[in-house]
Phi, psi and omega in degrees: 000130180273129182274133175250134182230150175241115184243123179287164183295325185268357184281157178274147177303135180283157178281119184257133178304150182301322181297321179289322177298318180296315179298318179296322179298317178296322182292313181293326177296319179295320180294318179297316178299317178298321179296323179293318180295314180297322178298316180296318180293316184290326187252013186304316178303322178288319185287332188262355186235117181304325187275357179259102182223155172300143187308315187288351176295341177300338178291342187250028176306327185296345178294344174298339179289345175300322181263339179217092184295348182277355180287155176054054176298332172243116183235110181272351190264306189225017184301325183285349183260001184243154177236128180252124179242151174246108183245111180054041178081000181255125178282124179240124178259123182249148177241090190303327183289340177217065191299313182295321179298313179295319180294325178300314180289328177297314179297320179294334184294345178289342183234344186205148176295144188295331179294314179292326177297321180298329180284323185275349183300332180299332181283353169264318186283323181297309177300323179299313180296313183297318181299311183285329174294319178298313180298321179294313179297320180294319181294320186279318189226340179121186189297312185296321176295320179298316179295317183298310184292326179292314182291321176299318180298314181302313183296307184288332177289320177294337179263016184262145177289169185295343181296329177234357184295141175273002182261002185283336184077004181269175178301320183294345177295340180272353185300301183292317175304316179295319180294321180296310181294320178300314179298318181301313184287335171290321180297318180274006176061037172261083188288334180296313179293321178301320179293320177300321180294330175297316178296321178298320179298323178294330180281332186255311184213096194295335174300336176292334186298303180296327179296315182286325176298315180295319178298314178301312181298316179294330179292341178277350178282140180235110180284146178227168178303159180062035174059032177266133179235131177242164179249133178280104185263024178299132182306325182296341180256323184281315185301313178301322180295313182298314182298315183289327178293316180298313180297316182295320179296324177296319179292317181291330181301323178298314179295323179295318179297323181286332183230062182298330181298334181288335188250338181274146179299140178273160186292321181266127177305141184299332179289347180244359182280117183298333180295336185256007178258172174300128187103343176270178184287325184225076182296135179275326187240112174227110184052049180303140009265009187283308188252163176101163183291339175262004178267190180281324179236163178272323190223159180296329179296325176297321180294320179299311178301318181295319179295320177299315178296322180292322176296317176297322178294319178297318178296319178299316180297322178296322182280313188272339181078191185295340178297343179299325180294327183286341181284337174283130183299151180305322181295333176295314177293325177297319177301319180295318177297316179299321179296320177297318179297315181291326177299312180297315181298317179292320180297315180296317180296318183284308185279322183280323185242004178054041180232142177260029182302330176251022180061218186249142188305321184298338181295340183263345186248326189298322181274321183291319177299315179302313186290316184291318178294323176299317177297319180300313181290311185296317182290338180258355185297330174305325175297321178295319180296327181278314188257345185300312182303318180294319180293318179295321178295320180294323183259014187301320180298315180294321180295315179298317179300318181299312183289324176295316180296317179297317179297317179296315181299313180294320180295314179295319179298320181294323182287324189249352180290135183304316179244082187295338180298335179296331184279341185301314177300323179294316180297317178298317182299314178295320181295319182289325176294317178298326179296315179298318179294321182297324180296315181293314181288330175295318177296321178293324178297324176298320178295316180298316181295319183291328187258342188242336181276144176291149182295140179165178181296323180296321179297316180297317180296319180294317178299318181295315182294313180294321180297314180296316179298316181296317179296319181295314180292321178298319178297319178297316182297314181293317180295327182284320188253346190290192186308127177263130181233160174292153177214076184303147178290163177305323179295320179292322179295320176296321178298315181298320180295318180294313181300325178295343178270354178287162178305149183297336180276001181297142174233127185247152171223150181163209181313113187301330182286323175288325179299334179295330184269334188299314178301326182283310187270327181260345179060044177230152185284150174230158182285311176204171185210175179283323183286123181044062186297337183270018177299327177258128183297343180269014187302323183300316178295317180302308186297309184295319179293324179295311182293330172299318181287318182299320182256023178292149180261003175214159185277334180304318177298328179293315179297319178299318178298312183295320180291324181296320185251012178059033178280128182260335183217147174248138177246111184255149173247114184301332181297336183279001179248004181284151179303322181296317180294316181295323179291324181297324174072024177253083185270319186201185180287161169283151010270009185279330191301316182299320179291324178296316179303316180295321184290321186267356181301130177089350179278135183225333183256097189265122186296324185295334180288345181267358181271147179279122180284157174267351178200141174224146176203111184060229180279357187265141174222140179251127181242132176284126187257082177222170185297321182300315182289313188283316182288327176297321179292326183289341181273350182286000000 
């Protein structure tokens, strides 16, 4: 018999018999081991291939200098954001805005390349999350709740996009682990450790810092009758907060000084900045308020997971009633309130004052909404397991009618709708949500079958059938929504290998999309790239001069470009010289694209196509950009 317990926030942990502690230890160990196996299976293509990485890892190409400080002697992308120290003859590269994150990878560089470390980091973060979620669930509601919330987390985390995934290896991968551990220590009223975690958040992912400080502060408020609120000023709670805030601000001040552009208002209002609109490199508003950096979520996959969780939450509320809200710890709701406050503050700062001083609004909501709704469902799921079968049996007729009617409506609409292709995304959207629900209810069905059906051959067959179906649908759901990684073509991989053999002082310019990968995979400098092109304030000159050179009708302008920016090699994509591509006029992001179209209009005889490359692979060609090569060609 599984014991269910209700533990208030202010209560002391009960004394648990040694046998129960031992059983619980075996259970959490089994869940952690299972999470590791599932993580390996779900992420194997990413884990086994060096070239498959989350897109934003390209920003951390400079970590290759941990093992070879002579790399990137000319760095046009992030040189101003890094600090290089010489400690006892050892070159240490620091990233002040995320000091702890950089130091973690620096320490790891003594035993492993940073790209592989970014892939393996999930095997540290996943057990950490599962362990503390299990402990939190066990303390609040008991074993079954602990198992439910842990297993739900494993499934939905493996199906999460890189914006909240703990498998990305990025700074944001620490967001949810830090919040989980932070909530746990607030619940058990260990304020000293909670305060330390605030400082850790400032070292790893600074948007977590104001969110956690606000959550900690709101947790000290004590409501009383007649709308009276007091503050708990006990030194054991206040002193850790004050100390950690002061220390964290000192650490963050260094990062702010290094990246003042991130915090100072920009000259052009964000609502008028072409870089932040659709067609720009980093759009703020995409189907607002859902998508975009100024929205609640970054990507549609996050919304799908959230909708599945919300449907499960609605079903849970129907089964458990209003008591379901009380099972979520008070600090969980406080975290949600703090996230709402920070979202509004960040939105006003960004849209109203054109400043990223509080970063981007979605950073405060995408993880907290996921975590709080997950806790709501997981902590209440034992009620669903107990009462759900009876409720489903009672409503079976209505449920069958709903799904039959929905299928008929979609089928008839698809057959008779004039433009049936418009319906395909809707059908897929409904199907993927149904898949997520099926995995959760399929797993619950396994519990019902295992605990309620009499032992026999029929029970074994039912368990096997439901288990296989649940695993198959779960694999589809995770593969469809999970971590997205780059997957360069064979031609691109050959190109990266060749560029990596060039001298370390080489500087390349070319196809902006390929340029995004070269610093990471080839460990060579580039002039500019597609990813976050405005990282360098001189980007406008770089972009316009490059496209002038790429589509030049004579070689002297190309040589002038290369000498001006110390570019040693050009990487061309033959597809970008075809009439269809030129007619389409989509060369780069706004606000540069319109000017590029005007500059290259009417040009047809491109000098670079007449030069002999030093390397070719598929549509790519590498040209040495020096006087000997270019001037010799101009004399022909």
